[in-house]
Structures are given as structure tokens and as C-alpha cells.
C-alpha positions in Angstrom: 119.4 -4.5 -74.2 121.5 -6.9 -73.5 124.4 -7.3 -75.8 122.9 -10.7 -76.9 120.2 -9.1 -77.9 121.8 -6.8 -79.7 124.0 -9.6 -81.2 121.2 -11.1 -82.4 119.6 -8.5 -84.3 122.4 -7.6 -86.1 122.0 -11.1 -87.2 118.7 -10.9 -88.4 119.4 -7.8 -90.2 122.4 -9.9 -91.4 120.3 -13.0 -92.8 118.4 -10.3 -94.6 120.9 -8.6 -96.7 122.3 -12.1 -97.9 118.5 -13.5 -98.8 118.1 -10.1 -100.9 121.2 -10.1 -102.2 121.0 -13.7 -103.3 117.4 -12.6 -104.8 119.1 -9.7 -106.3 120.9 -11.9 -108.3 118.4 -14.0 -109.1 116.0 -11.4 -110.1 119.0 -10.0 -112.6 119.1 -13.4 -113.9 115.5 -13.3 -114.6 115.8 -10.1 -116.0 118.4 -11.5 -118.7 115.9 -14.4 -119.6 113.2 -12.1 -120.1 115.0 -10.3 -122.6 115.7 -14.2 -124.4 112.5 -14.4 -124.1 111.4 -10.9 -125.9 114.2 -12.0 -128.7 112.6 -15.7 -129.3 109.2 -14.2 -129.4 110.1 -11.2 -131.6 112.0 -13.8 -134.2 109.0 -16.5 -134.2 106.8 -13.8 -135.8 109.0 -12.3 -138.0 111.0 -15.6 -139.1 108.2 -18.0 -138.4 109.3 -20.4 -141.2 113.0 -20.6 -139.7 113.1 -24.2 -138.4 113.9 -23.5 -135.0 110.6 -21.6 -134.6 108.4 -23.4 -136.9 106.6 -25.2 -134.1 106.2 -22.2 -132.1 105.2 -19.2 -134.4 101.6 -19.6 -133.9 99.0 -17.9 -132.4 95.9 -19.1 -130.4 92.4 -17.5 -131.4 89.8 -19.2 -129.3 90.5 -22.9 -129.8 92.5 -22.8 -132.5 95.6 -21.5 -133.9 96.7 -19.3 -136.7 100.4 -19.6 -137.9 102.7 -16.1 -138.1 103.6 -17.5 -141.8 100.1 -17.2 -143.5 99.9 -13.3 -141.7 101.2 -10.3 -143.8 103.6 -8.1 -142.5 101.1 -5.4 -141.4 99.7 -7.9 -139.5 103.3 -9.1 -137.9 104.1 -5.9 -136.7 101.6 -4.7 -134.3 101.9 -8.1 -132.9 105.7 -7.9 -132.6 104.8 -3.8 -130.7 102.2 -5.5 -129.1 105.0 -8.2 -127.5 107.3 -5.9 -126.7 105.6 -3.9 -124.8 104.4 -6.7 -122.7 107.9 -7.8 -122.4 108.7 -4.1 -121.5 106.5 -4.5 -118.8 107.6 -7.9 -117.5 111.3 -6.1 -117.4 109.9 -3.4 -115.5 108.3 -5.8 -113.0 112.2 -7.5 -112.7 114.0 -4.5 -112.3 111.6 -3.2 -109.7 111.6 -5.9 -107.7 115.7 -6.0 -108.1 115.5 -2.1 -106.5 113.7 -3.3 -103.7 116.4 -6.2 -103.1 118.9 -3.4 -103.6 117.6 -1.0 -100.4 117.0 -4.3 -98.3 120.7 -5.0 -99.2 121.7 -2.1 -97.8 119.2 -2.5 -94.5 117.6 0.3 -95.4 113.8 -0.8 -94.7 111.9 2.2 -93.8 112.8 5.0 -96.0 111.0 6.5 -98.6 113.0 5.2 -101.8 112.5 1.7 -99.9 108.8 2.4 -99.7 108.2 4.4 -103.3 109.9 1.2 -104.6 108.0 -1.6 -102.8 104.6 0.6 -104.1 106.0 0.8 -107.3 106.5 -3.0 -107.7 102.4 -3.3 -107.2 102.4 -0.6 -109.9 104.3 -2.6 -112.4 102.6 -5.8 -111.4 99.1 -4.5 -112.0 100.4 -2.7 -115.1 101.5 -5.8 -116.3 98.3 -7.9 -116.0 96.1 -5.0 -116.8 98.1 -4.5 -120.9 97.6 -8.6 -121.2 94.2 -8.9 -120.1 93.8 -5.5 -123.0 96.0 -7.2 -125.5 94.8 -10.1 -125.8 91.8 -9.6 -128.1 93.8 -6.6 -130.3 96.3 -9.6 -131.1 93.7 -12.0 -132.1 91.9 -8.9 -133.8 95.0 -8.6 -136.2 95.8 -11.7 -136.1 92.4 -12.1 -138.2 92.3 -8.9 -140.4 92.7 -10.5 -143.6 89.6 -12.7 -142.8 86.3 -11.7 -144.4 84.3 -9.3 -142.2 82.4 -12.1 -140.8 85.3 -14.7 -139.5 87.4 -12.2 -137.6 87.9 -13.0 -134.3 88.3 -11.1 -131.2 88.9 -13.8 -128.2 89.0 -12.2 -124.8 91.3 -14.8 -122.2 92.3 -14.0 -118.6 95.1 -16.7 -117.5 96.9 -17.7 -114.7 99.2 -15.6 -115.0 97.8 -12.3 -115.1 95.4 -13.4 -112.2 98.9 -14.1 -110.2 100.0 -10.7 -111.4 96.9 -9.0 -109.7 97.4 -10.4 -106.7 101.0 -9.6 -106.1 99.9 -6.2 -107.4 97.7 -5.7 -104.9 99.6 -7.2 -101.9 102.6 -5.0 -102.9 100.6 -1.6 -103.4 98.9 -2.8 -99.9 102.4 -4.0 -98.3 104.2 -0.6 -99.8 101.2 1.9 -97.9 101.2 -0.6 -94.9 105.4 0.1 -94.4 104.8 3.7 -95.0 102.1 4.1 -92.5 104.2 1.9 -90.2 107.3 4.0 -90.8 105.1 7.4 -90.4 103.7 6.0 -86.8 107.6 5.5 -85.6 108.9 8.6 -86.5 105.7 10.0 -84.5 106.7 8.2 -81.9 110.5 9.7 -81.4 108.9 13.0 -82.0 107.0 12.0 -78.8 109.5 10.9 -77.0 
């Protein structure tokens, strides 16, 4: 290997580190945005008549909308809990992906901690999607608890963001697994030589 190849390798690693640093800061900003959206959603549920939240203070139940202002506190508090868990999982995704970027920023590509971070990012994505799929019928049932027995609704819906999260989660799990196997093969090759 000549010095030009070595310098080219260092340049590529440096570009990866710079990209990881930029993505890390973008994800840190996204984490702050997730926190702000959670706060907005919680406040719109708990204070639906406030002028800031009047337009968005509803929940979709099938083809109709139900305003939070028409619900009792016994219905609103479980909805706040559902929203909080959902945003908590979304925050977990951002922190997990940020952790991967931190590992790549230090050029630590194949350590067990890096591979675990990639793998657990996939777990966070899948957990978020699965939770949101399960939470939708629960939320719609809670929103219609004050309706007469025959008028209560359970709405099951799978949106694009759940499907995307499932696909990204599966991809991250696969990537973590492949990277772990590649690291094991590289370690076996160095022991043979």
C-alpha cells in the first residue's frame, strides 16, 4: 500500500466523521423539535379551548373528528399518556440514531458498542411503529367512552409513518446484524494470519 492509498483512506474516514458530526447535530435539533411537538400535543389535549389549539384540538375517529373539549378529564388523561409514550419512543429513536452518529464520528465502525447502537436503533423504530399501530384503536375507544354502548368506536389504522418506521427498523436490525458478522469475520481472519 502506498502513501497515496493511505491518505485516500484517511480522507474517506474524515469525510465519514464530518458527515456523522453534521447528522448528529441535525438529529439533536430533531430531538428538540420532538419535545416541542409533544408539548404542543399535550397542551392541545389538556387545553383544547385555548386560542392557540382550537384548530388542532381533535382526534380522528374513522372519517369524523371529535374535539377534546367535548371529552371529560378521565378521557383526556389516558390520551395524554398515549401521546407521551409515543413521543417518548420517537425521542428514543432520535437518541439512538444520535448514538450511532457519535460512534461513527469517532471512527469506531466495528466495535460491539457501535454494532449494538445500530441494532438498537432498529429496535426503537420497530417499537415506535408497533406502539402507534396498537395505540390508535385504544385512543379512539377512549375518545368515545362517553358515547352510548352501541356508538363507541375502535378505529384501526396503519399510516405511512408506521410502515416507514417498520421498514427502517428492519433495515437497521439487518444492518447491525451484517456489521456484527463482518466484524467477527475480520477478527477470525486476523487470528488466522
